[in-house]
C-alpha positions in Angstrom: 8.2 45.0 8.3 11.8 44.0 7.5 13.7 40.8 7.4 15.9 42.0 10.2 12.9 42.3 12.5 11.9 38.7 11.8 15.5 37.6 12.3 15.7 39.2 15.7 12.4 37.5 16.8 13.6 34.1 15.4 17.2 34.4 16.7 18.7 33.8 13.3 20.4 36.0 10.7 18.6 38.0 8.1 20.1 35.9 5.3 18.7 32.8 7.0 15.2 34.4 7.1 15.5 35.3 3.4 16.4 31.7 2.5 13.7 30.3 4.8 11.0 32.4 3.3 12.0 31.3 -0.2 11.7 27.6 0.9 15.4 26.9 0.5 16.4 23.3 1.3 19.6 24.7 2.8 17.6 25.7 5.9 16.3 23.0 8.2 12.5 22.3 7.8 11.9 23.2 11.5 13.6 26.6 11.1 11.7 27.3 7.8 8.5 26.6 9.6 9.3 28.7 12.7 10.4 31.7 10.5 7.3 31.5 8.4 5.1 31.5 11.5 6.9 34.5 13.0 6.7 36.4 9.6 2.9 35.7 9.5 2.4 36.8 13.1 4.3 40.1 12.3 2.3 40.6 9.1 5.2 40.4 6.8 4.5 40.7 3.1 7.3 40.5 0.5 7.8 43.4 -1.9 7.2 42.0 -5.4 9.5 44.5 -7.1 12.4 43.8 -4.6 11.9 40.0 -5.0 12.1 40.3 -8.8 15.2 42.5 -8.6 17.0 40.2 -6.2 16.2 37.3 -8.4 18.0 39.0 -11.3 20.9 40.0 -9.0 21.4 36.5 -7.8 21.4 35.2 -11.3 24.0 37.7 -12.5 26.2 37.0 -9.6 26.1 33.3 -10.2 27.3 33.6 -13.7 24.4 31.7 -15.1 23.2 28.2 -14.1 22.5 27.8 -10.4 20.1 24.9 -10.1 18.6 22.0 -12.0 15.2 21.0 -13.4 14.4 17.3 -13.8 12.9 16.3 -17.2 11.1 13.0 -16.6 10.3 10.6 -19.4 7.6 8.0 -19.6 8.9 6.9 -23.0 11.0 3.8 -23.4 14.1 6.0 -23.7 15.2 8.6 -21.2 15.9 11.1 -24.0 13.0 10.7 -26.4 13.7 14.0 -28.1 16.8 12.4 -29.7 14.5 10.4 -32.0 11.5 12.7 -32.2 11.8 16.0 -34.3 8.8 17.5 -32.5 10.1 16.8 -29.0 13.6 18.0 -30.1 12.1 21.4 -31.0 10.4 21.6 -27.6 13.4 20.4 -25.7 15.9 22.8 -27.4 13.6 25.7 -26.5 13.3 24.4 -22.9 17.0 24.2 -22.6 17.6 27.7 -23.9 14.9 29.3 -21.6 16.1 27.3 -18.6 19.7 28.5 -19.0 18.4 32.1 -19.3 16.7 31.7 -16.0 19.6 30.0 -14.3 18.7 26.3 -14.6 20.0 23.3 -16.4 17.9 20.3 -17.5 18.6 16.9 -16.2 16.9 13.9 -18.0 15.4 11.2 -15.9 14.0 8.1 -17.6 11.2 6.6 -15.5 11.3 3.5 -17.7 15.0 2.9 -17.1 15.4 -0.8 -16.0 15.9 -1.1 -12.2 15.1 2.5 -11.6 12.3 2.7 -9.0 10.3 5.8 -8.1 11.9 5.7 -4.6 15.3 5.7 -6.3 14.2 8.6 -8.5 13.2 10.6 -5.4 16.6 9.9 -3.9 18.3 11.2 -7.0 16.2 14.3 -7.2 16.7 15.2 -3.5 20.4 14.5 -3.7 20.7 17.0 -6.6 18.5 19.5 -4.9 15.9 19.4 -7.7 12.5 20.9 -6.7 10.9 21.1 -10.2 10.0 18.5 -12.8 9.0 18.8 -16.4 7.0 15.9 -17.8 7.1 15.4 -21.5 3.9 13.5 -21.7 3.6 9.8 -22.5 2.9 7.5 -25.5 0.3 5.8 -23.3 -2.8 8.1 -23.1 -3.9 6.3 -19.9 -0.6 7.2 -18.1 -1.1 8.4 -14.5 1.5 10.6 -12.9 3.2 8.8 -9.9 1.8 10.0 -6.6 5.2 9.5 -5.0 6.4 12.6 -6.9 3.6 14.9 -5.6 6.0 16.9 -3.3 7.8 18.5 -6.3 6.7 21.3 -8.5 5.5 19.7 -11.7 4.5 21.0 -15.1 3.6 18.6 -18.0 3.3 19.1 -21.7 0.2 17.9 -23.5 -2.9 16.1 -22.2 -1.6 12.5 -22.1 -0.6 12.1 -18.4 -3.5 12.1 -16.0 -3.4 13.9 -12.7 -3.9 17.3 -11.1 -1.0 18.9 -13.0 -0.2 22.3 -14.4 0.0 21.9 -18.2 1.2 23.6 -21.3 -0.5 22.2 -24.4 -1.4 22.8 -28.0 -4.7 24.7 -28.4 -6.3 21.9 -30.3 -9.8 23.4 -30.5 -8.5 26.8 -31.5 -6.2 25.3 -34.2 -9.2 23.4 -35.7 -11.4 26.5 -35.7 -8.6 28.6 -37.3 -8.1 26.0 -40.0 -11.8 25.8 -40.8 -12.0 29.6 -41.0 -9.0 29.6 -43.3 -10.5 27.1 -45.8 -13.9 28.8 -45.6 -12.2 32.1 -46.5 -10.7 30.4 -49.6 -14.2 29.4 -50.7 -14.5 25.8 -49.6 -18.0 24.9 -48.4 -18.0 21.1 -47.7 -15.2 20.6 -45.2 -14.7 17.0 -44.0 -12.7 15.7 -41.1 -10.3 12.8 -41.3 -8.7 12.1 -37.9 -6.2 9.6 -36.6 -6.5 7.4 -33.4 -6.0 8.8 -29.9 -2.4 7.5 -29.7 -1.5 9.5 -32.8 -3.6 12.6 -32.0 -3.2 13.9 -28.4 -6.3 16.0 -27.6 -8.3 14.2 -30.2 -11.7 15.0 -28.5 -10.9 18.7 -28.6 -10.4 18.6 -32.4 -13.6 16.6 -32.9 -15.6 18.9 -30.7 -14.3 22.0 -32.3 -15.1 20.7 -35.8 -18.6 19.6 -35.0 -19.3 22.9 -33.1 -18.0 25.0 -36.0 -20.2 23.2 -38.5 -23.3 23.5 -36.3 -22.6 27.2 -35.8 -21.9 27.8 -39.5 -24.9 26.0 -40.9 -27.1 25.1 -37.8 -26.8 21.4 -38.7 -24.5 18.5 -38.4 -21.2 18.2 -40.3 -21.8 18.0 -44.1 -19.7 14.8 -44.4 -19.3 11.9 -42.0 -16.1 11.9 -40.1 -13.4 9.5 -41.3 -11.4 7.7 -38.7 -7.9 7.1 -40.0 -6.0 4.0 -39.1 -2.2 3.7 -38.6 -1.7 4.1 -42.4 -4.5 5.5 -44.6 -5.5 3.2 -47.5 -8.2 2.7 -50.1 -11.0 3.5 -47.7 -10.0 7.2 -47.8 -10.4 7.5 -51.5 -13.7 5.6 -51.4 -15.0 7.9 -48.6 -14.1 10.9 -50.7 -15.9 9.6 -53.8 -19.0 8.7 -51.8 -19.4 11.9 -49.9 -17.8 14.5 -52.1 -16.2 17.0 -49.7 -14.4 19.8 -51.4 -11.7 20.0 -48.7 -10.4 17.5 -46.1 -9.1 18.7 -42.7 -6.7 15.9 -41.8 -5.5 15.5 -38.2 -2.8 13.0 -37.5 0.9 12.7 -36.6 3.4 13.9 -39.2 4.0 10.4 -40.6 0.3 9.7 -40.9 -0.3 13.0 -42.7 2.5 12.3 -45.2 1.1 8.8 -45.8 -2.4 10.2 -46.4 -1.2 12.6 -49.0 0.8 9.9 -50.8 -2.1 7.3 -50.8 -4.6 9.9 -52.1 -2.4 10.6 -55.1 -1.8 6.8 -55.7 -5.6 6.3 -55.7 -5.9 9.0 -58.4 -7.1 11.8 -56.0 -5.2 15.0 -56.9 -4.8 17.8 -54.4 -5.7 20.6 -54.7 -7.2 20.0 -58.1 -9.8 17.3 -57.0 -10.0 18.1 -53.3 -8.3 20.5 -51.0 -6.2 19.1 -48.1 -5.5 21.1 -44.9 -3.4 19.3 -42.4 -3.1 19.7 -38.6 0.1 17.9 -37.4 3.1 18.3 -35.1 5.4 19.3 -38.0 4.4 20.3 -41.6 7.6 22.0 -42.8 9.0 20.1 -45.7 5.7 18.2 -46.5 4.4 20.6 -49.1 1.0 20.6 -47.3 -1.0 23.6 -46.1 -2.3 23.7 -42.6 -1.6 24.1 -38.9 1.8 23.2 -37.3 2.2 22.9 -33.6 4.4 25.6 -32.1 6.9 23.5 -30.2 9.4 26.3 -29.4 6.7 28.2 -27.5 5.5 25.0 -25.8 9.0 24.5 -24.5 9.6 28.0 -23.4 6.2 28.4 -21.6 6.7 25.1 -19.8 10.0 26.2 -18.3 8.6 29.6 -17.4 5.5 28.1 -15.6 7.7 25.7 -13.7 10.2 28.3 -12.6 7.4 30.5 -11.3 6.1 27.6 -9.2 9.6 27.0 -7.8 10.1 30.7 -7.0 6.8 30.7 -5.1 7.6 27.4 -3.5 4.3 26.0 -4.8 5.2 22.3 -4.5 2.8 19.3 -4.8 -0.2 18.7 -6.9 -2.4 21.8 -7.2 -6.1 21.8 -6.3 -6.8 24.0 -9.3 -4.3 23.3 -12.1 -3.3 26.1 -14.5 -3.5 25.4 -18.2 -1.7 27.4 -20.9 -2.8 26.9 -24.5 -0.3 27.5 -27.3 -1.7 28.3 -30.8 -0.2 26.6 -33.8 1.4 28.2 -36.8 -0.4 28.4 -40.2 1.8 27.3 -43.1 1.0 27.8 -46.7 1.8 24.8 -48.9 0.5 23.5 -52.2 -2.5 21.4 -51.0 -5.1 24.2 -51.1 -6.2 26.4 -53.9 -5.5 30.1 -53.5 -9.2 30.8 -54.2 -12.2 29.0 -55.6 -13.7 32.1 -57.1 
């Protein structure tokens, strides 16, 4: 079944049929619907290889960028990556991958004074934007605006509620890999010190993985009570260490909290790794001198764009009944906070 046959039945050109079946906004909605119905009646099925080839041909003819992707921000600023090193790494990777696929990124700050959701929709439609990337939110209770449910949407991280496709750090996997790593070094009393939810997206996943690992390893509860870190760790951390005697601490926090923890431990006379090992899980560990798991923001950014572009190409708009989740494993960095071996 060819596009020409569908075009003859619909009374339009083959190019119109091609655009209509791709869901192009250049074709009136009534025409798109009529073409889709005729194609279905005739049993038309697109050839996946031809579709892929034509996508590359259109991109090469265009000379690169042909469309835009909206990057919506729930942060106070429309461009939060300009003040966040972690978001900067993700955004730079997003921009590179988007350009490779023929798109440019257009920031849209949902917290911009006077900018209503209705106005946002008008801007998106005027620019022909069908796809949105959500960078998450500093508010863990944030709900994605239902007024934006007719666009293709992919969000990063777990912070924004709603039926959304997501790309996020594999928190449980990173915790298990960290515990396996310290166990292989000979540590046998791993303790968990973890920051509050606003500092640790996916906090429950880290907690569950830690408790599950301990139970599987020893068929009992964790060897040391979990320490809940505040905004800035203080004397309570050193007292907790002296009372419970762990040989290694798995510390989960944002980068600033991790650095503060290490400094406060040393000020309280706790030396790492001589007195206790310290394995960190944080957005960025490079430059801290700590061993542990660092989030892989370049891959997070790349996969977010790829997932969204796939949704756009398949014209899968709106909130999905069954969201797709893609988990990105972190990167293990060797620092000076763990002994090379306890044997």
